[in-house]
C-alpha positions in Angstrom: -130.6 -56.4 -36.7 -134.2 -57.5 -35.9 -134.3 -54.7 -33.4 -134.8 -52.4 -36.4 -138.4 -53.5 -36.5 -138.9 -51.3 -33.4 -137.8 -48.2 -35.1 -140.8 -45.8 -35.4 -141.6 -43.9 -38.6 -138.4 -41.9 -39.2 -139.9 -39.6 -41.9 -140.9 -36.7 -39.6 -137.3 -36.7 -38.1 -135.9 -36.8 -41.7 -137.8 -33.6 -42.6 -136.4 -31.8 -39.6 -132.9 -33.0 -40.3 -133.2 -32.1 -44.0 -134.5 -28.7 -43.2 -131.5 -28.1 -40.9 -129.1 -29.4 -43.6 -130.7 -27.2 -46.2 -130.2 -24.1 -44.1 -126.6 -24.9 -43.7 -126.1 -25.6 -47.4 -127.8 -22.3 -48.2 -125.1 -20.6 -46.1 -122.2 -22.0 -48.1 -120.6 -19.3 -50.3 -118.5 -20.5 -53.3 -115.3 -19.2 -51.6 -115.8 -21.7 -48.7 -116.0 -24.9 -50.9 -112.3 -25.7 -50.4 -112.4 -25.3 -46.6 -111.5 -28.4 -44.5 -114.1 -30.3 -42.4 -114.0 -32.5 -39.4 -114.1 -35.4 -41.9 -110.4 -35.5 -42.9 -111.1 -37.0 -46.3 -113.6 -34.2 -47.2 -113.4 -30.5 -47.9 -116.7 -28.7 -48.0 -117.3 -29.4 -51.7 -116.6 -33.1 -51.2 -118.9 -33.2 -48.1 -121.7 -31.6 -50.0 -121.2 -34.1 -52.8 -121.4 -36.9 -50.3 -124.6 -35.6 -48.8 -126.3 -35.1 -52.2 -125.2 -38.6 -53.4 -126.2 -40.2 -50.1 -129.6 -38.6 -50.4 -130.1 -39.9 -53.9 -128.9 -43.3 -52.7 -131.4 -43.3 -49.9 -134.1 -42.4 -52.4 -133.1 -45.3 -54.6 -133.4 -47.6 -51.6 -136.8 -46.2 -50.8 -137.9 -46.9 -54.3 -136.5 -50.4 -54.0 -138.3 -51.0 -50.8 -141.5 -49.8 -52.3 -141.2 -52.5 -55.0 -142.0 -55.5 -52.8 -139.1 -57.8 -52.1 -136.4 -56.2 -54.2 -133.0 -56.0 -52.7 -130.9 -52.9 -51.9 -127.6 -52.1 -53.6 -124.5 -53.0 -51.6 -123.4 -49.3 -51.7 -126.4 -48.6 -49.3 -126.4 -45.0 -48.4 -123.6 -44.0 -50.7 -125.6 -44.6 -53.9 -126.5 -42.0 -56.5 -122.9 -41.9 -57.7 -123.5 -39.3 -60.5 -126.0 -37.2 -58.5 -123.3 -34.6 -57.5 -121.4 -34.5 -60.8 -121.0 -31.1 -62.4 -122.9 -29.2 -59.7 -121.9 -25.5 -60.1 -120.3 -23.7 -57.2 -123.6 -21.8 -56.5 -125.8 -24.8 -57.2 -125.5 -27.0 -54.1 -128.7 -25.7 -52.5 -130.7 -26.6 -55.6 -129.0 -30.0 -56.0 -129.8 -30.9 -52.4 -133.4 -29.6 -52.7 -133.9 -31.9 -55.7 -132.4 -34.9 -53.9 -134.5 -34.5 -50.8 -137.6 -34.1 -52.9 -136.8 -37.4 -54.7 -136.2 -39.1 -51.3 -139.5 -37.8 -49.9 -141.4 -39.2 -52.9 -139.6 -42.5 -52.7 -140.5 -43.1 -49.1 -144.0 -41.7 -49.2 -145.5 -45.2 -49.4 -145.9 -46.7 -45.8 -145.2 -50.1 -47.2 -141.6 -49.1 -47.9 -141.0 -48.8 -44.2 -141.8 -52.5 -43.6 -140.3 -54.0 -46.7 -137.0 -55.9 -46.2 -133.8 -54.3 -47.7 -130.4 -55.9 -47.9 -127.7 -53.7 -46.6 -123.9 -54.4 -46.1 -124.5 -55.3 -42.5 -127.6 -57.5 -43.1 -131.2 -57.4 -44.0 -133.2 -54.6 -42.3 -136.7 -53.2 -42.8 -137.0 -50.0 -44.8 -137.6 -47.9 -41.7 -134.2 -48.9 -40.4 -132.6 -47.8 -43.7 -134.2 -44.4 -43.5 -133.3 -44.1 -39.8 -129.7 -44.7 -40.8 -129.9 -41.9 -43.4 -131.3 -39.5 -40.7 -128.2 -40.3 -38.6 -126.0 -39.5 -41.6 -127.7 -36.2 -42.3 -127.6 -35.1 -38.6 -123.9 -36.0 -38.3 -122.9 -34.2 -41.4 -124.9 -31.1 -40.4 -122.5 -30.8 -37.4 -119.6 -31.4 -39.8 -120.7 -28.6 -42.1 -121.5 -26.2 -39.3 -118.1 -26.7 -37.8 -116.4 -26.3 -41.2 -118.2 -23.0 -41.9 -117.8 -21.7 -38.4 -121.5 -21.4 -38.4 -122.8 -20.8 -34.9 -126.5 -21.2 -35.4 -128.1 -23.5 -32.8 -128.6 -27.1 -34.2 -131.7 -29.1 -33.2 -130.6 -30.9 -30.0 -133.5 -33.4 -30.1 -132.3 -34.7 -33.5 -128.8 -35.2 -32.1 -130.1 -37.2 -29.1 -132.2 -39.4 -31.4 -129.3 -39.9 -33.8 -126.9 -40.7 -30.9 -129.3 -43.3 -29.6 -129.5 -44.8 -33.1 -125.8 -44.7 -33.6 -125.1 -46.6 -30.3 -127.6 -49.2 -31.4 -126.5 -49.6 -35.1 -122.8 -48.9 -34.6 -121.6 -50.4 -31.4 -118.1 -49.6 -30.3 -116.8 -53.0 -31.3 -118.2 -52.9 -34.8 -115.9 -50.7 -36.8 -114.0 -51.1 -40.1 -114.8 -53.4 -43.1 -118.2 -52.4 -44.5 -118.8 -50.0 -41.6 -116.9 -46.8 -42.6 -116.3 -45.3 -39.1 -113.2 -45.1 -37.0 -112.9 -46.1 -33.3 -115.0 -44.2 -30.8 -113.2 -41.2 -29.4 -113.7 -39.6 -26.0 -116.1 -36.7 -25.9 -114.8 -33.4 -24.4 -116.0 -32.4 -21.0 -119.4 -30.7 -21.1 -120.0 -32.0 -24.7 -123.5 -31.4 -26.2 -125.4 -34.2 -28.0 -123.8 -33.3 -31.4 -120.3 -33.5 -30.0 -121.1 -36.8 -28.3 -122.4 -38.1 -31.6 -119.3 -36.9 -33.5 -117.1 -38.7 -30.9 -119.1 -41.9 -31.2 -118.7 -41.8 -34.9 -114.9 -41.5 -34.6 -114.6 -37.7 -35.2 -112.6 -35.2 -33.1 -115.5 -33.5 -31.3 -113.3 -30.6 -30.4 -112.4 -29.8 -34.0 -112.6 -26.1 -35.0 -112.0 -24.8 -38.5 -108.6 -23.2 -38.9 -108.8 -19.5 -38.4 -112.4 -19.7 -37.2 -113.8 -16.5 -35.7 -115.8 -17.1 -32.5 -118.0 -14.8 -30.5 -115.9 -15.6 -27.5 -112.8 -14.3 -29.4 -114.7 -11.1 -30.2 -115.8 -10.6 -26.6 -112.2 -11.1 -25.5 -111.1 -8.5 -28.0 -113.6 -6.1 -26.5 -111.8 -6.3 -23.2 -108.8 -4.4 -24.4 -107.9 -1.4 -22.2 -108.6 1.3 -24.8 -111.2 1.3 -27.6 -108.5 1.7 -30.3 -106.8 -1.4 -29.0 -110.1 -3.3 -28.9 -111.0 -2.3 -32.4 -107.6 -3.4 -33.6 -108.1 -6.8 -32.1 -111.6 -7.0 -33.6 -110.2 -6.1 -37.1 -107.9 -9.0 -36.8 -110.8 -11.4 -36.3 -113.2 -10.4 -39.1 -113.0 -10.4 -42.9 -114.6 -7.0 -43.6 -113.2 -3.6 -42.8 -113.4 -2.2 -39.2 -113.1 1.6 -39.2 -112.8 4.5 -36.7 -113.4 8.2 -37.2 -110.6 9.6 -39.3 -109.9 6.4 -41.2 -109.8 6.9 -45.0 -112.9 4.8 -45.9 -115.0 5.9 -42.8 -117.0 8.6 -44.6 -117.8 6.4 -47.6 -118.9 3.4 -45.5 -121.2 5.5 -43.3 -122.9 7.4 -46.2 -126.7 7.3 -46.3 -129.3 7.9 -49.0 -130.8 10.8 -47.0 -127.6 12.8 -46.6 -129.3 14.9 -43.9 -128.8 12.0 -41.5 -125.1 11.6 -40.8 -123.9 8.6 -38.8 -121.0 9.2 -36.5 -120.3 5.7 -34.9 -117.3 5.1 -32.7 -116.8 1.8 -34.6 -117.9 1.0 -38.1 -117.9 -2.6 -39.3 -118.4 -3.5 -42.9 -119.3 -7.1 -42.4 -118.4 -9.7 -45.1 -120.3 -12.7 -43.8 -122.5 -13.9 -41.0 -119.5 -14.9 -38.9 -118.4 -11.3 -39.1 -121.8 -10.1 -37.9 -121.7 -12.5 -35.0 -118.2 -11.3 -34.0 -119.1 -7.7 -34.2 -122.4 -8.1 -32.2 -120.5 -10.0 -29.5 -117.8 -7.3 -29.4 -120.5 -4.6 -29.1 -122.3 -6.4 -26.3 -119.1 -7.1 -24.3 -118.1 -3.4 -24.6 -121.6 -2.1 -23.9 -121.8 -0.2 -27.2 -125.3 0.2 -28.9 -125.7 -1.2 -32.4 -127.2 0.3 -35.5 -127.6 -1.5 -38.8 -127.4 -0.1 -42.4 -127.5 -1.8 -45.7 -128.1 0.6 -48.6 -128.7 3.7 -46.5 -132.4 4.0 -46.9 -134.9 4.3 -44.0 -132.7 5.6 -41.3 -134.2 6.3 -38.0 -131.6 8.3 -36.1 -128.1 9.3 -36.7 -126.1 6.8 -34.7 -123.3 8.1 -32.6 -120.8 6.6 -30.1 -121.8 3.1 -30.9 -121.2 0.4 -33.5 -122.7 0.8 -37.0 -122.9 -2.6 -38.9 -123.1 -2.1 -42.7 -124.3 -5.2 -44.5 -123.8 -4.0 -48.1 -121.2 -6.8 -48.7 -123.7 -9.5 -48.0 -124.7 -10.0 -51.6 -126.3 -12.8 -53.6 -129.6 -13.7 -55.2 -130.4 -17.4 -55.7 -133.8 -18.1 -57.4 -135.4 -21.6 -57.1 -137.8 -21.5 -60.0 -139.4 -24.8 -59.1 -140.3 -23.6 -55.6 -140.9 -20.0 -56.8 -138.6 -18.7 -54.0 -135.4 -16.7 -53.8 -132.7 -16.4 -51.1 -131.4 -12.9 -51.0 -128.4 -11.4 -49.2 -128.9 -8.5 -46.9 -126.8 -6.2 -49.1 -128.9 -6.7 -52.2 -131.2 -4.1 -53.8 -134.5 -4.9 -55.4 -133.3 -4.2 -58.9 -131.1 -7.3 -58.8 -133.9 -9.4 -57.5 -136.3 -8.2 -60.2 -133.8 -9.1 -62.9 -133.0 -12.5 -61.5 -136.6 -13.5 -61.0 -137.6 -12.3 -64.4 -135.3 -14.9 -66.0 -137.7 -17.5 -64.7 -141.0 -15.8 -65.4 -141.4 -14.6 -61.7 -141.4 -11.4 -59.8 -140.7 -10.3 -56.2 -143.0 -7.9 -54.3 -140.6 -5.1 -54.7 -141.3 -1.4 -54.1 -141.3 1.5 -56.4 -137.5 2.2 -56.4 -135.1 -0.6 -57.5 -132.2 1.0 -55.6 -133.8 0.4 -52.2 -132.4 -2.5 -50.1 -134.3 -5.7 -49.7 -134.0 -6.4 -46.0 -135.0 -3.1 -44.4 -138.0 -2.9 -46.8 -139.2 -6.4 -45.8 -138.7 -5.9 -42.1 -140.9 -2.8 -42.3 -143.6 -4.6 -44.2 -143.0 -3.6 -47.8 -145.8 -1.9 -49.7 -145.1 -3.1 -53.2 -146.1 -2.2 -56.7 -148.5 -5.2 -56.5 -149.7 -4.3 -53.0 -153.4 -4.4 -53.5 -153.3 -7.6 -55.5 -150.6 -9.5 -53.5 -150.4 -7.8 -50.0 -147.4 -6.9 -47.9 -144.1 -8.2 -49.0 -143.4 -9.2 -45.4 -146.3 -11.7 -45.7 -144.2 -13.6 -48.4 -141.1 -14.1 -46.3 -140.4 -17.8 -45.8 -137.2 -17.7 -43.7 -134.8 -15.2 -42.1 -131.2 -15.7 -41.1 -130.4 -13.3 -38.3 -127.7 -12.7 -35.7 -129.6 -12.0 -32.5 -128.2 -9.7 -29.7 -126.6 -12.8 -28.1 -124.4 -13.0 -31.2 -126.0 -16.3 -32.3 -126.9 -16.9 -36.0 -130.4 -18.3 -36.3 -132.5 -19.5 -39.1 -136.0 -18.3 -38.3 -139.2 -19.5 -39.8 -142.8 -19.2 -38.8 -142.7 -22.8 -37.5 -139.1 -23.0 -36.1 -139.2 -19.8 -34.0 -142.7 -18.3 -34.4 -142.2 -15.5 -31.8 -139.0 -14.2 -33.3 -140.3 -14.6 -36.9 -143.4 -12.6 -35.9 -141.3 -9.8 -34.2 -138.7 -9.5 -37.0 -141.3 -8.8 -39.6 -142.5 -5.5 -38.3 -139.9 -4.9 -35.6 -137.3 -3.9 -38.1 -133.7 -4.0 -36.7 -134.8 -4.2 -33.0 -134.0 -7.9 -32.8 -130.7 -8.4 -34.6 -128.8 -8.1 -37.8 -130.5 -10.0 -40.7 -128.0 -11.6 -43.1 -130.2 -13.3 -45.6 -133.9 -13.8 -46.3 -135.9 -16.3 -48.3 -139.0 -14.9 -50.0 -141.8 -16.2 -52.2 -142.0 -15.0 -55.8 -145.1 -14.5 -57.8 -145.9 -15.6 -61.4 -146.1 -12.0 -62.8 -144.3 -11.3 -66.1 -146.1 -8.3 -67.4 -148.2 -5.3 -66.4 -150.4 -2.6 -67.8 -148.8 0.3 -66.1 -146.9 3.6 -66.2 -147.5 7.2 -65.4 -150.0 9.9 -66.3 -148.4 13.4 -65.9 -150.7 16.4 -65.6 -150.0 20.1 -65.2 -150.4 20.5 -61.4 -150.9 24.3 -61.5 -153.9 24.2 -63.9 -155.2 20.7 -63.5 -154.1 19.7 -60.0 -157.4 20.2 -58.2 -159.4 18.3 -60.8 -156.9 15.5 -61.0 -156.7 15.1 -57.2 -160.4 15.0 -56.7 -160.9 12.7 -59.6 -158.2 10.4 -58.2 -160.0 10.2 -54.8 -163.3 9.3 -56.5 -161.7 6.9 -59.0 -159.6 5.0 -56.5 -162.6 4.3 -54.3 -164.0 1.8 -56.8 -161.0 0.1 -58.1 -160.5 -3.7 -58.2 -157.7 -5.3 -56.3 -155.8 -6.0 -59.5 -155.0 -2.2 -59.8 -152.6 -0.5 -57.4 -152.1 3.2 -57.8 -150.8 6.4 -56.3 -150.6 10.1 -57.0 -147.8 12.6 -56.3 -147.4 16.3 -56.7 -143.9 17.5 -57.2 -142.0 20.6 -58.5 -140.0 19.3 -61.5 -136.6 21.0 -61.8 -135.9 23.0 -64.9 -133.0 20.7 -65.9 -131.8 18.8 -68.9 -132.3 15.5 -67.0 -136.0 16.1 -66.8 -138.3 15.4 -69.8 -138.9 18.7 -71.6 -142.7 18.7 -71.1 -142.2 18.6 -67.3 -139.4 21.1 -66.8 -140.0 23.8 -64.3 -143.6 22.8 -63.7 -145.7 21.6 -60.8 -146.5 18.1 -61.9 -149.4 15.8 -60.8 -148.2 12.3 -61.4 -150.7 9.4 -61.3 -148.9 5.9 -61.1 -150.8 2.9 -62.4 -150.0 -0.8 -61.9 -152.6 -3.2 -63.3 -152.0 -7.0 -63.3 -155.0 -7.7 -65.5 -155.3 -7.5 -69.2 -154.3 -4.4 -71.2 -157.9 -4.1 -72.4 -159.2 -4.0 -68.9 -156.5 -1.6 -67.9 -157.4 0.8 -70.7 -161.0 0.8 -69.5 -160.1 1.4 -65.9 -157.7 4.2 -66.7 -160.0 6.0 -69.1 -161.7 8.2 -66.4 -158.4 9.8 -65.6 -157.4 10.4 -69.2 -160.8 12.0 -69.6 -159.8 14.8 -67.2 -157.8 16.5 -69.9 -154.5 16.5 -71.8 -151.5 15.0 -70.2 -148.0 16.4 -70.3 -146.7 12.8 -70.6 -148.6 9.5 -70.7 -146.5 6.3 -70.4 -149.3 3.9 -69.3 -149.1 0.9 -71.5 -148.3 -2.9 -71.6 -144.8 -3.5 -70.2 -142.7 -6.4 -69.0 -142.5 -6.5 -65.2 -138.7 -6.1 -65.4 -139.3 -2.5 -66.5 -141.4 -1.7 -63.5 -139.0 0.9 -62.1 -140.1 3.2 -64.9 -143.5 3.6 -63.4 -142.4 5.9 -60.5 -139.1 6.8 -62.0 -137.7 7.8 -58.7 -134.3 9.4 -58.3 -131.4 7.2 -57.2 -128.9 9.8 -56.1 -128.5 10.5 -52.4 -130.0 13.8 -51.3 -130.8 15.7 -48.0 -134.5 15.8 -47.1 -137.1 15.7 -44.4 -140.3 13.9 -44.6 -143.4 12.6 -42.7 -145.8 9.8 -43.6 -149.1 8.8 -42.0 -151.9 6.3 -42.7 -155.4 7.5 -43.3 -158.9 5.9 -43.1 -160.1 8.0 -46.0 -159.3 11.0 -48.1 -161.4 14.0 -46.8 -162.0 17.3 -48.7 -159.9 19.0 -46.0 -156.9 16.7 -46.7 -157.2 17.3 -50.4 -157.2 21.0 -49.9 -154.2 20.8 -47.6 -152.3 18.8 -50.3 -153.0 21.5 -52.9 -152.0 24.2 -50.4 -148.6 22.8 -49.4 -147.6 22.0 -53.0 -148.7 25.3 -54.5 -145.8 27.0 -56.4 -144.0 29.8 -54.7 -143.8 28.4 -51.2 -141.6 25.8 -49.5 -141.0 23.1 -52.1 -142.9 20.0 -51.1 -143.5 16.6 -52.7 -146.9 15.2 -51.5 -147.9 11.7 -52.2 -151.0 9.6 -51.7 -150.9 5.8 -52.1 -154.0 3.7 -52.4 -154.0 0.8 -49.9 -156.6 -1.8 -49.1 -157.3 -4.9 -51.1 -154.9 -7.7 -50.2 -153.0 -5.4 -47.8 -156.0 -5.6 -45.4 -155.7 -9.4 -45.1 -153.1 -11.1 -42.9 -150.9 -13.7 -44.5 -150.7 -17.4 -43.5 -147.8 -16.8 -41.2 -148.6 -14.1 -38.6 -146.3 -11.1 -38.3 -146.2 -7.7 -36.5 -147.3 -5.6 -39.5 -150.4 -3.8 -38.3 -152.9 -1.0 -39.2 -154.0 -3.1 -42.2 -157.3 -1.4 -42.4 -155.8 1.9 -43.5 -157.2 3.0 -46.9 -154.5 5.5 -48.0 -151.0 6.5 -47.2 -150.1 10.2 -47.1 -146.5 11.4 -47.3 -144.8 14.8 -47.6 -141.2 15.4 -48.2 -139.0 18.5 -48.8 -135.4 18.9 -49.8 -133.0 20.4 -47.2 -130.7 22.8 -49.1 -129.5 26.3 -48.4 -132.2 28.2 -46.5 -134.5 25.1 -46.4 -133.7 23.7 -43.0 -135.8 21.4 -40.9 -137.1 24.4 -38.9 -138.3 25.9 -42.2 -140.0 22.8 -43.7 -141.5 21.3 -40.6 -144.3 23.9 -40.1 -145.4 23.4 -43.7 -145.5 19.7 -43.2 -147.4 20.2 -40.0 -150.2 22.1 -41.8 -150.8 19.0 -44.0 -150.6 16.5 -41.1 -152.9 18.6 -38.9 -155.5 18.8 -41.7 -155.3 14.9 -42.0 -155.3 14.3 -38.3 -159.0 13.5 -37.9 -158.7 10.5 -40.3 -155.1 9.5 -39.3 -154.9 6.0 -37.9 -151.1 5.9 -37.3 -147.7 5.9 -38.8 -146.5 3.8 -41.8 -143.7 1.5 -40.7 -142.3 0.9 -44.2 -142.0 4.6 -44.8 -140.9 5.7 -41.3 -137.5 7.2 -42.1 -135.6 9.9 -40.3 -138.8 11.6 -39.2 -139.3 8.7 -36.7 -137.5 10.9 -34.2 -140.7 13.0 -33.9 -144.4 12.1 -33.5 -146.8 13.6 -36.0 -148.3 16.9 -34.7 -145.8 17.1 -31.9 -144.9 20.7 -32.8 -141.5 22.4 -32.4 -138.9 20.5 -30.4 -138.6 21.7 -26.8 -135.5 23.7 -26.0 -133.5 23.5 -22.8 -132.8 20.6 -20.4 -135.9 18.6 -21.3 -135.2 18.6 -25.1 -133.5 15.2 -25.1 -136.3 13.7 -22.9 -139.0 15.2 -25.2 -137.3 13.9 -28.3 -137.1 10.4 -26.8 -140.8 10.6 -25.8 -141.9 11.7 -29.2 -139.8 9.1 -30.9 -141.3 6.4 -28.8 -144.8 7.7 -29.6 -144.0 7.7 -33.3 -142.9 4.1 -33.2 -145.9 3.1 -31.0 -148.3 4.7 -33.5 -147.2 2.2 -36.2 -148.7 -0.8 -34.4 -151.9 -2.2 -33.0 -151.8 -1.7 -29.2 -151.6 -5.4 -28.4 -148.9 -6.0 -31.0 -146.8 -3.2 -29.5 -147.1 -4.7 -26.1 -146.0 -8.1 -27.4 -143.1 -6.6 -29.3 -141.9 -5.0 -26.0 -142.2 -8.3 -24.2 -140.2 -10.1 -26.9 -137.6 -7.3 -26.9 -137.1 -8.0 -23.2 -136.6 -11.7 -24.1 -134.2 -11.3 -27.0 -132.5 -7.9 -26.2 -133.1 -7.1 -22.5 -130.3 -4.5 -22.5 -131.6 -2.8 -25.6 -128.3 -3.2 -27.4 -130.1 -2.6 -30.7 -131.5 0.9 -29.9 -130.1 3.2 -32.6 -133.2 2.6 -34.7 -137.0 3.0 -34.6 -136.6 1.7 -31.1 -138.9 -0.7 -29.2 -137.9 -0.5 -25.6 -137.8 -3.8 -23.6 -140.9 -4.2 -21.4 
């Protein structure tokens, strides 16, 4: 095997192959561990054990090669016999991460690539040993993808390199004995490089997992003569419920947090896994039905109708890697679960003020967190995104693997597909000096608001804050000091010491007595108590804009619209700046980072309080702030996205629909820098040229 001396440095290829394998292992849910694979002797659990043991074995050989002249073990790439013992069902991603880190360290020394190592088929230089392991990883990635029915595109260049190596190292006549591969099989007509590799290694390249759901099957189902028949065929393909209007669970599945927005989809699919998502998207595309996406029901853009609503609430799971300070999070999870899981390891996510808000929609909109001024947008901490794009393909997207799509997803919300999982960075925050200062808004409101404007202008980045005016109900669920009052609520989140926090907050306490004062040292896990936002669904209408400054006119308008006796309004100002103004290492489409404040206004819609009643009141505030308004806030762009700020009453008559579409587009456009919006439209034309994903804050294809 002297030709192995010609093998180049295989370490870069190994990193690509290991990244691909890691993404597939991350997608393995415990209920799939017993599934068969193209390797007849392995189910998924056994295959994962083989991969982990093989990686440890290759690491041992690397360490051997690095010690000049030492011989390799006869087991070769099957070493590390105990490495996969006692791995819990949800621990395979961690086990593989540790194994590949061990391998990378073992082969870091260039001398190991040239050192001779004895293998079952002869003595080879270390680079040949590692090249053989790359072949093993690439081949088993195909095995695992087929076993899972995972249709994400695999790296074709890796397969071509592995196939060339396999033909060199494992000629057709050299099978059996110490070479554990069967005879070469014929590759199917039109086979890709992975199928050719599988056939060369003795596998059935046409193998499909029993009961596998394919996008082609879903597209075929969509061709049924009637929609009812097509939906029935789709329901037979997917694991989650597929519902039509009138079905018993339809109303529960379509429910939203803002109950003023009522979805009425023709087809409602409660997806249970990524394969379900792919099948449903393929079905919608083949039938020409627009797609809307909902997880926890927050942040709706428009009430979807006559299309397909994909609900992702069943895509659960939080897996924290404390060594890497990261977490993989399912699209159906809420931030409260992530906060609790991260806190067990002394870490925290960049979650927002309400723990019941869903993770994915928040991240795709940017995510203004409790730690916003000290740590920036939550979207800037997204490492990887698994998404089913409009072509029904599941992709694992990173800033390096697909930079354009990664850039567009983080800011483009659900315009580019259905996200099934995300990987985020966590931060080493375990405690805060934080809480709320509650003042009587009727008697102290003006002094508190003006003091807040002056106070916030000089704060360090370690302190993130906001102020809200709200009418507290006279109800037993409300703390007694607040009941029936107009309340001015200042929220404080300080990551520095309690002593420093006390000093910074003192100017606000000096304003006068507080109705309630909860600002104190607290564990990060208790952060939901700072805003103490209601978790029950409710009907409401709201608007949010970004400001360059807080002017006296804006402050007067806040006091005006929240004055007791008029239309009940909740008005909020959040202090931005700090780390929010700086772009992260990986570019994304989150724009308008120079905004200094966020201004929002919200009113309940009950009884006589209709949109037509509350909108003019909101318009008074938005008009007063217009001279310093720099755009809309994407993370807070909810149902009000159907109208642009200051657009006035909706036009009646034949042009009403056209006017609503125009104002909706202008509202979306106002959330981006001009060049970013143009780039998003160009990428939309690439990934979704027919605008399948349009029941959202829509970005039309260029």
